[in-house]
C-alpha positions in Angstrom: 2.0 46.5 -43.3 0.0 46.6 -46.7 -2.8 49.3 -47.3 -4.3 47.1 -49.8 -7.1 45.8 -48.3 -8.8 48.9 -47.0 -7.6 51.1 -49.6 -9.2 48.8 -52.3 -12.5 48.9 -50.3 -12.7 52.3 -48.7 -15.2 53.4 -50.9 -17.7 51.0 -50.0 -16.5 51.3 -46.1 -17.1 54.9 -46.3 -20.9 54.3 -47.0 -21.7 51.8 -44.6 -24.1 53.0 -41.7 -22.1 50.9 -39.5 -18.6 51.9 -37.6 -15.9 50.0 -39.4 -12.2 50.0 -37.9 -9.6 48.5 -39.7 -6.5 47.6 -37.0 -2.7 45.7 -37.6 -1.7 42.8 -35.5 -1.2 44.3 -32.2 -4.6 46.0 -32.6 -3.6 49.7 -33.7 -6.4 51.2 -35.5 -5.4 52.1 -39.3 -8.8 53.3 -40.7 -12.1 54.3 -39.4 -15.0 55.0 -41.5 -17.3 58.2 -41.1 -19.7 56.4 -39.4 -17.5 55.6 -36.7 -16.9 59.0 -35.7 -20.6 59.3 -35.4 -20.8 56.3 -33.2 -18.0 57.2 -30.9 -17.4 60.9 -30.9 -13.5 60.5 -32.0 -12.6 61.9 -35.5 -10.6 59.7 -37.6 -7.8 61.6 -37.1 -8.1 60.9 -33.4 -8.5 57.2 -34.1 -5.7 56.1 -36.2 -2.9 55.1 -34.5 -5.0 54.4 -31.2 -5.1 51.3 -29.9 -8.8 50.3 -30.2 -9.0 49.9 -26.3 -8.5 53.4 -26.0 -11.3 54.7 -28.9 -14.6 51.8 -28.2 -13.7 48.8 -25.9 -11.6 47.2 -22.9 -8.5 45.6 -23.7 -9.1 41.3 -23.2 -7.2 38.4 -24.2 -8.4 38.5 -27.5 -6.6 41.7 -28.4 -3.3 39.6 -27.6 -2.7 39.1 -31.6 -5.4 38.3 -33.9 -4.0 35.4 -35.1 -4.9 32.5 -35.4 -7.8 33.8 -36.9 -11.0 34.0 -35.1 -14.2 35.6 -36.1 -16.4 36.8 -33.3 -19.9 38.4 -32.9 -21.1 39.5 -29.4 -23.0 42.5 -27.9 -21.2 45.2 -25.9 -21.6 48.5 -24.3 -19.4 51.0 -26.1 -18.6 54.4 -24.6 -18.2 57.2 -26.4 -15.7 60.0 -26.3 -18.3 62.4 -24.4 -19.1 59.3 -22.0 -22.3 58.4 -23.3 -22.8 54.2 -23.3 -24.6 52.7 -26.6 -25.4 49.4 -26.8 -23.4 47.5 -29.2 -22.8 44.9 -31.6 -19.6 44.2 -32.6 -18.3 41.7 -35.1 -14.7 41.0 -35.4 -12.8 39.1 -38.3 -9.2 38.7 -38.7 -8.2 39.8 -42.4 -5.5 38.3 -44.9 -3.2 39.5 -47.4 -2.6 36.0 -49.4 -1.6 33.8 -46.4 -0.5 36.0 -44.0 -2.8 37.5 -41.1 -2.5 41.4 -41.4 -4.7 42.4 -38.8 -8.7 43.0 -38.3 -11.7 44.5 -39.6 -14.0 45.7 -36.9 -17.9 46.4 -37.3 -19.8 48.1 -34.7 -23.5 48.2 -34.8 -25.2 51.0 -32.9 -28.8 48.8 -31.1 -28.9 51.1 -28.8 -33.0 52.4 -30.0 -33.6 48.5 -30.7 -32.6 47.6 -27.3 -35.2 50.5 -26.0 -37.6 49.8 -28.8 -37.5 45.9 -26.9 -37.3 46.9 -23.6 -40.7 48.9 -24.4 -42.3 46.3 -26.2 -41.1 43.9 -23.5 -43.1 46.3 -20.7 -46.1 46.9 -22.8 -46.2 42.9 -22.8 -45.9 42.5 -19.3 -48.6 45.0 -18.9 -51.3 43.4 -21.5 -50.6 40.1 -19.4 -51.2 41.5 -16.3 -54.3 43.6 -17.6 -55.8 40.2 -19.1 -55.0 38.1 -16.1 -57.0 40.7 -14.2 -59.9 40.0 -16.2 -62.3 37.7 -14.1 -63.7 36.1 -17.3 -61.7 33.3 -19.3 -59.9 34.9 -22.6 -58.4 33.0 -25.2 -56.5 34.1 -28.4 -57.2 31.0 -30.9 -55.8 29.8 -33.9 -58.2 29.8 -37.2 -56.4 26.8 -38.8 -56.5 24.6 -36.1 -58.9 25.8 -33.3 -56.1 25.6 -30.8 -55.5 28.0 -27.5 -52.3 30.1 -28.6 -52.9 32.2 -25.3 -55.1 31.9 -21.7 -55.3 34.1 -18.8 -55.5 32.7 -15.0 -59.7 32.8 -15.5 -59.1 29.7 -18.0 -58.4 26.4 -16.9 -54.7 25.0 -16.3 -55.0 22.2 -19.1 -56.1 25.1 -21.8 -52.7 25.5 -23.1 -50.3 22.6 -24.5 -51.9 22.5 -28.1 -55.5 21.9 -26.5 -58.3 23.3 -28.8 -60.9 25.7 -27.8 -63.8 22.9 -28.0 -61.7 20.3 -26.2 -61.2 22.7 -23.2 -64.8 24.4 -23.0 -66.9 21.0 -24.0 -64.4 18.3 -23.6 -65.3 17.3 -27.6 -62.8 15.8 -30.4 -64.6 18.2 -33.2 -65.4 21.6 -33.5 -69.0 22.9 -32.3 -71.4 22.8 -34.9 -74.6 22.6 -33.9 -77.4 24.9 -33.5 -77.1 24.6 -29.4 -73.2 25.9 -29.7 -72.5 27.6 -33.0 -69.1 27.9 -33.5 -67.8 31.7 -32.7 -64.5 30.8 -34.5 -66.5 29.9 -38.3 -68.8 33.2 -37.3 -65.8 35.0 -37.7 -63.7 33.7 -40.5 -67.2 34.2 -42.5 -67.9 37.7 -42.0 -64.3 38.8 -40.5 -66.4 40.9 -37.7 -66.7 40.4 -34.1 -69.7 37.5 -33.1 -71.9 36.7 -29.9 -73.0 33.4 -29.2 -74.2 31.5 -26.4 -72.4 28.1 -25.1 -72.9 25.6 -22.5 -69.3 25.3 -20.9 -67.7 23.4 -17.9 -65.6 25.9 -15.6 -62.8 25.3 -13.2 -65.1 22.7 -11.3 -66.3 20.8 -14.3 -69.9 22.3 -13.4 -72.1 23.3 -16.4 -72.8 27.0 -17.0 -74.0 29.2 -19.6 -71.9 31.8 -21.1 -71.8 34.7 -23.6 -69.1 33.8 -25.5 -67.6 37.3 -27.6 -65.6 36.3 -30.7 -63.3 39.3 -32.5 -60.9 38.9 -35.8 -57.5 39.2 -35.8 -56.7 40.0 -39.4 -53.3 40.0 -41.2 -51.9 42.9 -43.5 -54.1 41.3 -46.4 -57.0 41.2 -44.5 -57.5 37.6 -43.3 -58.4 36.0 -40.7 -55.6 34.8 -38.8 -56.7 34.7 -34.7 -59.5 35.3 -32.9 -60.0 36.8 -29.6 -62.7 35.2 -27.5 -63.6 36.1 -23.9 -66.7 34.1 -22.0 -68.9 36.2 -19.6 -70.7 33.4 -17.0 -74.4 34.7 -17.5 -76.1 31.5 -15.3 -77.3 33.8 -12.8 -78.7 36.2 -15.5 -80.4 33.5 -17.5 -82.1 31.8 -14.1 -83.2 35.4 -13.1 -84.9 35.6 -17.0 -86.3 32.4 -16.8 -88.0 33.3 -13.2 -88.9 36.8 -14.6 -90.4 34.7 -17.7 -92.4 32.4 -15.3 -93.7 35.0 -13.4 -94.9 37.3 -16.1 -96.3 34.0 -17.4 -98.2 33.1 -13.9 -99.6 36.6 -13.8 -100.9 36.6 -17.4 -102.7 33.5 -16.6 -104.4 35.3 -13.4 -105.3 38.5 -15.5 -106.9 36.3 -18.1 -109.0 34.8 -15.0 -110.0 38.5 -14.2 -112.5 40.8 -16.3 -113.3 44.1 -14.6 -116.3 46.5 -15.3 -115.3 50.6 -15.6 -116.8 53.5 -16.7 -120.9 54.5 -16.3 -123.7 51.6 -15.9 -127.0 52.9 -16.9 -129.3 51.2 -14.3 -133.0 51.2 -13.7 -133.9 53.1 -10.6 -137.1 50.6 -9.7 -135.8 47.4 -10.7 -132.1 47.7 -11.1 -131.8 46.2 -14.6 -128.7 47.3 -16.5 -129.2 48.6 -20.2 -126.3 47.1 -22.3 -124.4 48.4 -25.1 -127.1 47.0 -27.9 -129.9 48.6 -25.8 -131.3 45.9 -24.1 -132.1 45.6 -20.4 -130.9 42.7 -18.5 -130.6 41.8 -15.2 -127.9 43.1 -12.9 -126.6 39.9 -12.1 -126.6 38.3 -15.7 -124.8 41.7 -17.0 -121.9 41.6 -14.2 -121.6 37.7 -14.6 -121.1 38.3 -18.7 -118.7 41.3 -18.0 -116.4 40.1 -15.2 -116.7 36.4 -14.8 -118.4 36.9 -11.3 -121.0 34.4 -10.1 -123.7 35.2 -7.9 -125.5 33.2 -4.8 -129.2 34.4 -3.4 -130.1 35.1 -0.4 -132.2 37.5 1.9 -130.5 40.4 3.9 -132.2 40.8 7.3 -134.2 43.9 6.5 -135.6 42.4 3.4 -136.6 39.3 5.2 -138.8 41.0 7.8 -140.4 42.9 5.1 -141.1 39.7 2.8 -141.8 37.2 5.7 -142.9 39.4 9.0 -144.5 36.5 10.3 -141.4 34.5 10.6 -140.3 37.8 12.9 -143.4 37.9 14.7 -143.3 34.2 16.0 -146.4 33.3 13.9 
């Protein structure tokens, strides 16, 4: 057969990073480029004159002549000279000289590393999904343009996906949050490109209203634009209730303390009349002093000893 095809393109074929084989009509190799040797381990001299099935593939019905022309592109495992198996993409195309089919051009691309990378990414994605699903709190990834939920974990209601917006899912609203009671974390993240924390009232999976601390984290593209936001919500209903109870107790104690006045330190008191000298140097009755500085009130009576002393006749029966 004529060698015009690959001879006229040999310089180009030799520079290609993909393995290139040219076969005649009975699939005998008549040309192999240097990349083919690197892929399979067979030298150009070892390949030429061999059937392609002896070098890099297995025989099949597609090897029964290459005409009528039928292009083929598929993935396959290619076994090398030393027994190593590589993942490859094989393109098979008949070629012509004039109107006559002369053979086939087979291009083989090694995708082993790409497959390994894809498998690694797949494992990482599976691990990431498992990690996110293990979180007890609702976790979302939200599109900044239309507020739709792009990803959600198991803690989120089943209705969260399918194009539902964050405000429809958590607030059953038809428009984004914009009030002071429910500041929109996405608007804040878009504005500052920094994480933010806000408090919202959300409906839980049972439809009950609960207090949540909403955390928003920006996802930036290469140009620094916010394209998505990670959001997770922590249920703080019990904490808010405990804080309210604590504040109420503090208020009650403060009110009680406001009703109590205490006396401390040394009080200068007269040893005879028992009057007390105040800070201004004036002597006042002990009842008046204590009432002024403690808020206590006095009621007067007589103890038994004083009653006997002041009213002896009563105690003698007179």
